[in-house]
N, C-alpha and C positions, 0 to 999 in steps of 0.2 A: 603847643601846650596840650591840644586835644588828641595827639597822635596815639598815646597809649590806649585811650578809649576806643579809637577806631580799630586798633589791632585787637583789642578785647572783643569788640563786636564781630569782627571778621572771624576770629577764632571760635566764638560761640555759634556763629552761623555755620561754620565748617563742621563743628561737632554735631550740630543739629541735623545737618545734611547727611553725615555719616550714620547717625542713629536712625534716620528715616530710611536710608538705603538698607541698613541691616534689618530693620523691622519688615521692610518689603520682601527681602530675601527669605526671612523666617516665615512670613505669611505665605509666600509662594511654595516653599518647601512643605509647609503644613497642608496646603491645598493638594500638592502632588501626592503626599502620603495618603491623604484622605481618598483621593481618586484611585490610587493603587489598591487601597483597602476595599473600596467598593468593587473594583474589577475582580479582586480575589474572591470577594464574597459571592459574586454572581458567576464565577467560573463554572463552565459546564462540566458535569461529571458523567463521562461516557466511557464505557468499556468496549473492547473489540476482541472477538475471537475469529480466527481465520484458518481454514484448512482447505485442502483440495476437496472438491466436490466428489462424493463417493458414488453418486449415481452414474448410470451409463447414458451416453448421449452421442449424437452423430458427430463424427470428427470433421472439423472445418479446416481446410487447407487453402492457402493462396499460392499463386504462381511463384516459384522460386527455382533455384538451380543448385547444383551440388556444391557451389562455392558461396552461396548467399541464401541462408535459411532464416535470417532474422525475422522473428514474428510469423513464421510460415505456418504454424499450427495453432489453432485456437482451442484453449481449454478453459475449464471453469474452476473458480475458487469460491468457496462458500464463506460469507462474512456475516457474523452476528453482532449487531450494534445494540447496546443496552444503555438506556438513560437511567443512571442510578442517583441522579440529583432530584431536586424538588421542583423544578420548573421545566417547561417545554424547551427542547433544544432544536435549533434549526441547522441541519447538515447542509452546508453550502458548497462544498467542494471536496475533491479527492485527487490523489495522484498515485501512480504506480511507477516504481523505479526498480531497476535491477541492481543488486548489491554486488560490486566487483570484488574479486578475490583479493586484489591488492589494496582495497580500500576505495571509498568513494562510491558514487552512484552513476548508473548508466540509463539513458533514455534512448530508445530506438523506435523507428516508425513501425506501427503495427502492434506495439506492446499493449496499449490500452484500447480494448475493443468495446467498452461500454459496460453498463450495469443493467441487470434484469432482475425481476422478482423471482424468488425461489419457488413460488407457487404456480404462477401462470406463465413464467418466462417472458413476460412483457417488458419492454424497455422502461427504465425509470429515469426521470429527469429531476435534477436537483433544482431548488432546495427541497429537502424532506423534513417535515416537522415531526419530531419524536417526543411524545408526551412523557411526563415524569413517570418512572416506573415501567415504561414500555420498552419493548425490543422490536427490532426489525431484522429479518433475514434477507440478504441480498446475494446475488451471484455476480461475481466479477468475471468478465470475459478477458482473458489475457492471452496475447499472442506470444507463445514460447518459441525458442530457436532450437529445433531438433538437430540431432547429429546428421551429418551429410549422408551416411549410409542408410540410416533409418528413414530419412525423408525420401530418398530415392526409392526404397522398397515400398513405402506407403503410397507414393505418387504413382508408381507403376502398377501397384495392386488395384488402386482405385480406377485407374485408366483401363486396366484389363477387364475388371469385373463390371465396369460402367455402372456403378452404384455407390451410394454413400455407405461407409462403414463406421461403426461406433468406435469410441476410444478403447473400450475393452477388447473389441475384436482386433484393433490395431496393435495393442500391447501384447495380446496372445500370439498374434502372427509374428511379431518381432521376436518374441521369446522363443518361438520355434527355431529361429535363426540365431539364437543366443545373443540377442541384442535387446536393448531397451530404446526408448525414444531419444535418449541422449548419446547413443552409440556405446553405452557401457556394456561390457560382457556380463551376461546373466546366466544363471543355472536354472532351467525351468523345472517345475514339479508337475507330475502327471497324475491324473485320476481317470482310470478306464481309457487311457490313451489320449485324453484331452489335457491341455495345459490348464492347471488350476492355480498356478502362481509361479513366482520366480524369485531368485535371490540375486541381488546386485553384488558383484565382486567389490572388494574394498578399494578405496581410492577412486571411487567413481566420480563422474561429472554430473552436475545438475545446476539449475539456475536457482538463485535465491532472490526473492522479491521483497521490497519494502512497500507496504500499502499504508497510505496516510489519508485520513479524513479530517476536514476542518469544519468548525462551527461558526455561526454568525458572530459569536463573541470572541473569536480568535483562538479557541482551544483546538489543539491538534492531538489526534489519536493515531498512533502509529504501531504497526506490527510487522515483524519479519516472518515470511513464510517460505517453505521449501517444497520441492517436488517429492523428495524422500526424507530430507534431513539426514544426509549421510554421516554427518558428524556424530550422530547418536548410534549409528550402526557400525562404525569403525572401532 
């Protein structure tokens, strides 16, 4: 005789359990949205500009051969990081990758040679605290992969003269031989018999790099940089 009452109580308990579960799900979803909103509110606002360093400096090479020149020549890129937000940003990490022509990214030994200050050329170690409204200028040391002919010429020249040569000297010397550092054919320009510049023939070769910095809050700031940006010159 009491069976309908038992079924009614069971059904009520089941409905209450479902309602409690739904309430818990809604509560958890609300907490997640609130957390994401807080993360978005404190997201770091950092901008980055990156270009090849225009100053002259000693050319650094490492041992290589005509068939393996990955990372054989060290060059500098200038990076300007600006904190456009309202709170201090902690720069905790970075990475350098080569962008492949067919897509994807490449990492090879000797590509990342470290970070130095633009003023004193002293090594910098992360993390770096960047106050609101402030900027910092850094130099990235990147090991590029020169063309085989260019690397042979530079290596033999350095060995023959037994001295360090600068990047500008190296580029002018290569231009005299109608080459650039990537073995592109170039047309040199002269002033009073000295090489003052050169033009790279179309369809040239160059490396394209992706530079990415990270902050303690998980923000990533990425930029692509080129040796020439030949796509604009073609």
